[in-house]
C-alpha positions as CSV (number, residue, x, y, z in Angstrom):
1,X,-16.0,9.7,-3.0
2,X,-17.0,10.8,0.3
3,X,-13.9,12.1,2.1
4,X,-15.5,12.3,5.7
5,X,-18.2,9.9,7.4
6,X,-20.3,11.9,9.5
7,X,-21.2,10.2,12.8
8,X,-23.4,12.1,15.0
9,X,-22.0,15.5,15.5
10,X,-18.6,14.4,14.3
11,X,-17.2,12.8,11.5
12,X,-14.1,10.2,10.6
13,X,-11.9,10.3,7.6
14,X,-13.1,7.6,5.0
15,X,-9.6,7.0,4.3
16,X,-8.8,5.8,7.8
17,X,-12.0,3.7,7.6
18,X,-10.5,2.0,4.6
19,X,-7.3,1.5,6.1
20,X,-8.6,0.0,8.9
21,X,-10.5,-2.1,6.9
22,X,-7.2,-3.1,5.0
23,X,-5.7,-4.0,8.2
24,X,-8.5,-6.1,9.7
25,X,-8.7,-8.1,6.2
26,X,-4.6,-8.3,6.1
27,X,-5.3,-9.8,9.6
28,X,-8.0,-12.4,8.7
29,X,-6.0,-13.3,5.7
30,X,-2.8,-13.8,7.6
31,X,-4.0,-15.5,10.6
32,X,-7.2,-17.2,9.4
33,X,-6.2,-18.4,6.2
34,X,-2.7,-20.2,7.8
35,X,-3.2,-23.7,7.6
36,X,-1.0,-24.5,10.6
37,X,-3.8,-22.6,12.8
38,X,-6.4,-25.5,11.8
39,X,-3.7,-28.3,11.9
40,X,-3.4,-27.8,15.8
41,X,-4.1,-30.7,17.5
42,X,-6.1,-29.3,20.4
43,X,-8.2,-26.2,21.2
44,X,-5.5,-24.8,23.5
45,X,-2.9,-25.3,20.7
46,X,-5.1,-23.6,18.4
47,X,-5.5,-20.5,20.6
48,X,-1.8,-20.2,20.9
49,X,-1.4,-20.5,17.7
50,X,-4.0,-18.0,17.1
51,X,-2.2,-15.5,19.3
52,X,1.0,-16.0,18.1
53,X,-0.1,-15.6,14.5
54,X,-1.9,-12.2,15.3
55,X,1.0,-11.2,17.2
56,X,3.3,-11.6,14.2
57,X,0.8,-9.9,12.0
58,X,0.5,-6.9,14.1
59,X,4.3,-6.3,14.3
60,X,4.7,-6.9,10.6
61,X,1.7,-4.4,10.3
62,X,3.4,-1.6,12.4
63,X,6.6,-2.1,10.3
64,X,5.2,-1.8,7.1
65,X,2.9,1.1,8.0
66,X,5.8,2.9,9.5
67,X,7.7,2.2,6.3
68,X,5.1,3.7,4.2
69,X,5.6,6.8,6.1
70,X,9.4,6.8,6.0
71,X,9.0,6.4,2.2
72,X,7.1,9.8,2.5
73,X,10.0,11.5,3.9
74,X,12.5,10.0,2.0
75,X,10.8,10.5,-1.4
76,X,8.1,13.2,-1.7
77,X,8.5,16.7,-2.1
78,X,8.4,18.3,1.5
79,X,8.9,22.1,1.6
80,X,11.7,23.5,3.7
81,X,9.2,25.3,5.9
82,X,7.8,21.9,6.9
83,X,11.4,20.4,7.5
84,X,12.4,23.1,9.5
85,X,9.7,22.3,11.9
86,X,10.7,18.6,12.0
87,X,12.7,17.0,14.4
88,X,14.4,13.5,14.2
89,X,11.7,12.5,16.6
90,X,9.1,13.6,14.8
91,X,10.3,11.6,11.8
92,X,11.3,8.4,13.5
93,X,7.8,8.5,15.7
94,X,5.5,9.9,13.1
95,X,2.1,9.0,13.5
96,X,1.0,6.9,10.5
97,X,-2.8,7.9,10.5
98,X,-1.8,11.7,10.4
99,X,1.2,11.5,8.0
100,X,1.3,11.0,4.2
101,X,2.0,7.6,2.9
102,X,3.9,6.1,0.1
103,X,2.4,2.9,-0.3
104,X,5.7,1.4,-1.9
105,X,7.0,1.4,1.5
106,X,4.7,-1.5,2.2
107,X,6.3,-3.5,-0.4
108,X,9.8,-3.0,0.6
109,X,9.3,-3.7,4.5
110,X,7.0,-6.7,4.2
111,X,9.9,-9.4,3.3
112,X,11.9,-7.9,6.0
113,X,9.0,-8.4,8.6
114,X,8.3,-11.9,7.1
115,X,12.3,-12.6,7.7
116,X,12.1,-11.4,11.0
117,X,8.9,-13.6,11.9
118,X,10.9,-16.7,10.5
119,X,13.6,-16.1,12.9
120,X,11.1,-16.5,15.7
121,X,8.9,-19.1,14.3
122,X,10.6,-21.6,12.6
123,X,8.2,-23.7,11.7
124,X,8.3,-22.6,8.2
125,X,11.0,-21.4,6.2
126,X,11.1,-17.6,5.2
127,X,11.2,-18.0,1.5
128,X,7.9,-20.3,1.9
129,X,6.3,-18.1,4.2
130,X,6.7,-15.0,2.1
131,X,5.4,-16.6,-1.2
132,X,2.1,-18.0,1.0
133,X,1.7,-14.2,2.6
134,X,2.5,-12.0,-0.6
135,X,-1.0,-12.0,-1.7
136,X,-1.7,-10.0,1.5
137,X,0.5,-7.1,0.1
138,X,-1.9,-6.2,-2.6
139,X,-5.0,-7.0,-0.6
140,X,-4.1,-4.4,1.6
141,X,-2.9,-1.9,-1.0
142,X,-6.1,-2.4,-2.9
143,X,-8.2,-1.4,0.0
144,X,-5.9,1.4,0.8
145,X,-6.6,2.5,-2.8
146,X,-10.0,2.6,-2.4
147,X,-9.4,4.7,0.7
148,X,-7.7,7.1,-2.0
149,X,-10.8,7.1,-4.2
150,X,-13.0,7.9,-1.0
151,X,-10.7,10.5,-0.4
152,X,-10.3,12.1,-3.6
153,X,-6.4,12.0,-3.5
154,X,-3.9,10.5,-5.9
155,X,-6.3,11.3,-8.8
156,X,-5.5,11.4,-12.5
157,X,-5.6,13.8,-15.4
158,X,-8.5,15.7,-16.5
159,X,-10.7,13.8,-19.1
160,X,-14.2,14.6,-20.1
161,X,-14.4,11.1,-21.6
162,X,-13.1,8.8,-18.7
163,X,-13.3,11.3,-16.0
164,X,-15.4,11.5,-12.5
165,X,-16.1,14.7,-10.5
166,X,-14.8,14.3,-6.7
167,X,-17.1,16.3,-4.6
168,X,-16.6,19.2,-2.5
169,X,-13.9,18.8,0.3
170,X,-12.3,16.2,-1.5
171,X,-8.6,16.4,-2.0
172,X,-9.1,16.5,-5.8
173,X,-11.5,19.5,-5.3
174,X,-9.1,21.5,-3.0
175,X,-6.2,21.1,-5.5
176,X,-8.3,22.2,-8.4
177,X,-9.1,25.4,-6.6
178,X,-5.5,25.9,-5.6
179,X,-4.5,25.7,-9.3
180,X,-7.0,28.0,-10.6
181,X,-8.9,25.4,-12.3
182,X,-12.0,25.9,-10.2
183,X,-13.3,29.0,-8.6
184,X,-15.3,30.1,-5.3
185,X,-14.8,30.8,-1.6
186,X,-14.7,27.1,-0.9
187,X,-13.6,24.2,-3.2
188,X,-16.5,23.5,-5.8
189,X,-16.9,19.6,-7.0
190,X,-13.1,18.9,-9.0
191,X,-13.3,18.8,-12.8
192,X,-13.8,15.5,-14.3
193,X,-10.5,13.5,-13.6
194,X,-9.4,9.8,-14.4
195,X,-10.0,7.7,-11.1
196,X,-6.8,6.4,-11.1
197,X,-7.2,5.1,-7.5
198,X,-10.3,3.0,-8.7
199,X,-8.1,1.3,-11.6
200,X,-5.2,0.8,-9.0
201,X,-7.7,-0.6,-6.8
202,X,-9.2,-3.1,-9.2
203,X,-5.6,-4.1,-10.1
204,X,-4.4,-4.8,-6.9
205,X,-7.4,-7.0,-5.8
206,X,-6.8,-9.1,-8.9
207,X,-3.0,-9.5,-8.1
208,X,-3.9,-10.6,-4.6
209,X,-6.5,-13.1,-6.2
210,X,-3.9,-14.5,-8.7
211,X,-0.9,-14.5,-6.0
212,X,-3.2,-16.5,-3.8
213,X,-4.2,-18.9,-6.3
214,X,-0.1,-19.1,-7.3
215,X,0.6,-19.9,-3.6
216,X,-2.2,-22.4,-3.2
217,X,-0.8,-24.3,-6.2
218,X,2.8,-24.2,-4.6
219,X,3.9,-21.9,-7.5
220,X,7.7,-20.6,-6.6
221,X,8.9,-17.2,-6.6
222,X,5.5,-15.5,-6.3
223,X,6.9,-12.7,-4.2
224,X,9.6,-11.6,-6.9
225,X,6.9,-11.9,-9.8
226,X,4.0,-10.2,-8.5
227,X,5.9,-7.3,-7.3
228,X,7.3,-7.1,-10.8
229,X,3.8,-7.0,-12.1
230,X,2.9,-4.5,-10.0
231,X,6.0,-2.2,-10.7
232,X,5.1,-2.7,-14.3
233,X,1.6,-1.5,-13.6
234,X,2.6,1.5,-11.0
235,X,5.1,2.8,-13.6
236,X,2.6,3.3,-16.5
237,X,-0.2,4.3,-14.1
238,X,1.9,7.1,-12.9
239,X,1.8,8.9,-16.2
240,X,-2.0,9.4,-15.8
241,X,-1.5,10.9,-12.1
242,X,-1.9,14.5,-11.9
243,X,-2.2,15.2,-8.1
244,X,-0.2,18.1,-6.4
245,X,3.2,18.0,-4.6
246,X,4.3,14.9,-6.3
247,X,8.0,14.2,-6.1
248,X,9.7,14.1,-9.7
249,X,13.4,13.5,-10.4
250,X,14.0,14.5,-14.0
251,X,11.1,13.3,-16.3
252,X,9.7,10.7,-13.8
253,X,8.1,10.5,-10.5
254,X,9.7,9.0,-7.5
255,X,7.5,6.0,-7.7
256,X,8.7,5.6,-11.5
257,X,12.2,5.6,-10.1
258,X,11.2,3.0,-7.5
259,X,9.5,0.9,-10.3
260,X,12.9,1.2,-12.5
261,X,14.9,0.1,-9.2
262,X,12.3,-2.9,-8.9
263,X,13.2,-3.9,-12.6
264,X,16.7,-4.1,-12.1
265,X,16.5,-5.8,-9.0
266,X,14.1,-8.5,-10.8
267,X,16.7,-8.5,-13.8
268,X,19.4,-9.3,-11.6
269,X,17.4,-11.8,-9.6
270,X,16.5,-13.7,-12.8
271,X,20.2,-13.5,-13.9
272,X,21.8,-14.6,-10.7
273,X,19.6,-15.2,-7.6
274,X,16.8,-17.6,-8.8
275,X,18.2,-20.6,-8.2
276,X,19.3,-19.8,-4.6
277,X,16.5,-17.8,-3.4
278,X,13.9,-20.8,-2.9
279,X,16.5,-22.4,-0.7
280,X,16.4,-19.7,2.0
């Protein structure tokens, strides 16, 4: 729960450090965990494969990161005052490290990125590659939620029993001050809140582990099943969220509506597309 990491006279956002960790771990999982790298017959072939896999990952990463930003513009509550200052260029080329992100965007962009990669690298079918790499989604999201915990954002409802206090200068501390729940000229530590970010991080790391194990056992439909599991978790954890400026449409948050959309897609896939998807 340290929003800023001080380095000399300056500081760096702990969320960005967690995001960088997520990207590096994702790269290691995508590249170094790929059997095709180690099956290369010569050192030169291995280097070429390393570079090719790394390039594919970074292109995939940029696509997914930008998608989380675009989901923010589509689904989050953004005031008219902010919209009036934004041009189309500001939205299309929004800086991913300086813009709020909706992590669901990564899940929707990931299969598109894998599909584009499969068009260039035909050594493995799209669906097989998607299943093998699905665990990376949850590994990266898990580290991102660790960043949310350090930053104090995406926090839960107040609870004296299961709550933790976020320190001064954290997002939770400032938002509690804005709501009048605490008082002071600067934001004091927050009230005790349920650490929904930490709960989410643990769940996401567990999903990453089981998705990896399923892919190593050559289980089919890993992507569909584990995204569905995440959608179930996300739907219910949202009831415990209490951060400001979250988008609600009727009784449910934007993320809960996205979860319901995933439930619908999963049901349609189970009914009509399960047999054909594995042949792609």
